ROKEPA-533636 format. One line per 8 residues: number of its first residue (from 1); their letters; for each residue x, y, z of C-alpha. Coordinates in steps of 0.25 Angstrom, whole numbers, plus 5000, padded with zeros to 4 digits. Layout:
% residues N
NUM = A = X/Y/Z; ...
//
This chain:
% residues 276
1 = XXXXXXXX = 4896/5203/5070; 4887/5192/5070; 4882/5188/5056; 4868/5182/5054; 4864/5173/5042; 4851/5175/5036; 4842/5165/5029; 4840/5168/5014
9 = XXXXXXXX = 4825/5172/5017; 4830/5182/5028; 4840/5188/5019; 4830/5189/5008; 4821/5196/5016; 4831/5205/5021; 4836/5208/5007; 4822/5211/5003
17 = XXXXXXXX = 4820/5222/5013; 4834/5228/5011; 4832/5227/4997; 4818/5234/4998; 4824/5245/5007; 4836/5247/4998; 4827/5248/4986; 4818/5258/4993
25 = XXXXXXXX = 4830/5267/4996; 4836/5265/4981; 4823/5269/4975; 4823/5282/4984; 4836/5286/4979; 4834/5283/4965; 4821/5290/4965; 4827/5303/4970
33 = XXXXXXXX = 4819/5302/4983; 4820/5312/4993; 4829/5311/5006; 4816/5308/5014; 4812/5297/5005; 4827/5291/5004; 4827/5291/5020; 4814/5284/5021
41 = XXXXXXXX = 4817/5274/5011; 4830/5271/5019; 4823/5272/5032; 4835/5277/5038; 4838/5292/5040; 4853/5295/5040; 4857/5305/5050; 4871/5311/5052
49 = XXXXXXXX = 4877/5316/5065; 4890/5316/5072; 4888/5307/5083; 4898/5314/5090; 4890/5328/5094; 4883/5326/5107; 4873/5328/5111; 4869/5328/5097
57 = XXXXXXXX = 4874/5315/5092; 4884/5306/5100; 4887/5291/5102; 4882/5287/5117; 4889/5279/5127; 4881/5266/5121; 4888/5270/5107; 4874/5275/5102
65 = XXXXXXXX = 4871/5287/5094; 4864/5297/5102; 4860/5313/5103; 4851/5324/5100; 4852/5323/5085; 4851/5307/5087; 4838/5308/5093; 4833/5319/5084
73 = XXXXXXXX = 4837/5311/5070; 4830/5298/5076; 4817/5305/5080; 4817/5313/5067; 4819/5300/5058; 4807/5294/5066; 4798/5305/5063; 4802/5306/5048
81 = XXXXXXXX = 4799/5290/5048; 4813/5286/5046; 4815/5273/5053; 4830/5275/5056; 4841/5284/5058; 4855/5281/5054; 4865/5291/5061; 4878/5295/5052
89 = XXXXXXXX = 4889/5300/5059; 4895/5312/5053; 4902/5326/5055; 4896/5340/5055; 4908/5343/5044; 4902/5331/5035; 4886/5332/5037; 4883/5340/5025
97 = XXXXXXXX = 4892/5331/5016; 4885/5319/5021; 4871/5324/5019; 4876/5327/5005; 4881/5315/5002; 4869/5306/5008; 4877/5300/5020; 4865/5304/5028
105 = XXXXXXXX = 4852/5309/5027; 4852/5321/5036; 4861/5326/5047; 4856/5329/5061; 4867/5334/5069; 4864/5349/5073; 4869/5355/5061; 4867/5370/5060
113 = XXXXXXXX = 4859/5375/5049; 4867/5384/5040; 4865/5391/5027; 4879/5384/5021; 4873/5370/5026; 4859/5373/5020; 4866/5375/5006; 4870/5360/5006
121 = XXXXXXXX = 4860/5353/5016; 4845/5355/5021; 4842/5357/5035; 4830/5353/5043; 4824/5362/5053; 4832/5366/5065; 4832/5355/5076; 4842/5362/5085
129 = XXXXXXXX = 4846/5376/5090; 4860/5377/5095; 4868/5386/5102; 4882/5387/5098; 4893/5390/5109; 4908/5393/5111; 4913/5382/5121; 4926/5383/5129
137 = XXXXXXXX = 4933/5378/5142; 4925/5384/5154; 4938/5392/5158; 4938/5399/5144; 4923/5402/5144; 4926/5418/5148; 4936/5419/5136; 4926/5416/5126
145 = XXXXXXXX = 4914/5426/5125; 4911/5428/5111; 4916/5423/5096; 4928/5432/5096; 4934/5425/5108; 4935/5412/5099; 4945/5420/5089; 4960/5414/5091
153 = XXXXXXXX = 4954/5402/5098; 4953/5387/5094; 4938/5384/5092; 4933/5370/5092; 4921/5367/5083; 4915/5354/5077; 4919/5352/5062; 4909/5356/5052
161 = XXXXXXXX = 4898/5363/5062; 4893/5377/5060; 4903/5381/5073; 4914/5378/5065; 4910/5387/5054; 4905/5398/5063; 4919/5398/5069; 4926/5399/5056
169 = XXXXXXXX = 4917/5409/5051; 4915/5417/5063; 4927/5416/5071; 4939/5416/5061; 4950/5419/5073; 4945/5406/5079; 4953/5392/5076; 4943/5382/5074
177 = XXXXXXXX = 4946/5368/5079; 4935/5358/5073; 4933/5344/5078; 4923/5332/5073; 4913/5335/5084; 4910/5343/5096; 4915/5333/5106; 4929/5335/5101
185 = XXXXXXXX = 4927/5350/5099; 4923/5352/5113; 4934/5343/5119; 4945/5351/5113; 4938/5364/5119; 4938/5357/5133; 4953/5352/5132; 4956/5367/5128
193 = XXXXXXXX = 4961/5362/5114; 4952/5372/5108; 4949/5386/5115; 4933/5386/5112; 4923/5378/5103; 4910/5382/5097; 4899/5371/5098; 4885/5368/5099
201 = XXXXXXXX = 4881/5372/5114; 4873/5360/5117; 4885/5352/5111; 4895/5358/5120; 4888/5358/5133; 4885/5343/5130; 4899/5339/5127; 4905/5347/5138
209 = XXXXXXXX = 4895/5341/5148; 4896/5326/5143; 4911/5326/5142; 4915/5336/5152; 4922/5345/5142; 4928/5358/5149; 4920/5367/5140; 4908/5377/5142
217 = XXXXXXXX = 4901/5387/5132; 4906/5400/5132; 4896/5407/5123; 4886/5404/5112; 4888/5409/5098; 4874/5406/5092; 4863/5397/5089; 4862/5387/5078
225 = XXXXXXXX = 4850/5379/5072; 4854/5365/5068; 4846/5357/5059; 4846/5342/5051; 4853/5343/5038; 4850/5334/5025; 4852/5336/5010; 4846/5346/5003
233 = XXXXXXXX = 4833/5345/4994; 4826/5336/5004; 4812/5344/5007; 4805/5331/5011; 4816/5327/5021; 4817/5341/5027; 4802/5340/5029; 4802/5327/5036
241 = XXXXXXXX = 4814/5332/5044; 4808/5344/5049; 4794/5338/5051; 4800/5327/5060; 4808/5338/5067; 4796/5348/5069; 4789/5336/5076; 4800/5333/5086
249 = XXXXXXXX = 4800/5348/5089; 4785/5349/5091; 4784/5336/5100; 4796/5338/5109; 4805/5328/5103; 4816/5336/5099; 4815/5344/5114; 4816/5330/5120
257 = XXXXXXXX = 4828/5326/5112; 4836/5339/5114; 4833/5339/5129; 4838/5325/5130; 4852/5329/5122; 4853/5343/5126; 4853/5344/5140; 4838/5347/5141
265 = XXXXXXXX = 4838/5358/5131; 4827/5360/5122; 4831/5361/5107; 4817/5364/5102; 4817/5377/5111; 4829/5381/5105; 4825/5379/5091; 4812/5387/5095
273 = XXXX = 4821/5398/5100; 4832/5399/5088; 4825/5391/5076; 4816/5403/5071
//
């Protein structure tokens, strides 16, 4: 890596600005400032996502992080008056621990709102309404008509998701196979190393089309409401997030983002139908 030599004046100026920014952040922490105040003092919103869950977040051919949740996070930060977004890679199984430890400020990764999660983190208003479906190889679709048909079967799920919890709680006769991300899980369904899988319907359909996986949806289980999560007890932060999200819904921005990434589907219409 090329290193540049700076004169003492340039170094002093840089140090002055860096020191000023650092002191603002330290002051915010020392005074017990709210999360919103800390983020604004830092000028950076740290957002966690998997970076391996297309079309929500993925690394594209140009080695850039892109996707539905990436666009949502970038627009959200802009409307909250935060100049920069720093994306932090994470896993569903670790997202809540990361929030509690301060590794990032919030998670924007299609987390489902559950009462269990609400005990340890707070959620924004819903920004996604997602159908959850059972996928299998096309030749086996007729074998899977309802949840009872998953008993005795190897069922692929992404570790730490509500789909994994649902499978373990509601279908004890199934054998869960957990994976780091949906791509790996659906790949094993395609190859027959798992009999079926439980996935976000958008994710399953997207991965099947993009990668040529031999899978198809057999039936839908239900609809989940997803939201952005952050540490508990931060009312100012929640108000700012919900206000920005409401603006994105009202002016058509969320519709445009969803149509871009979800095959023309309008997430706002889905929210209007299910987020009562």
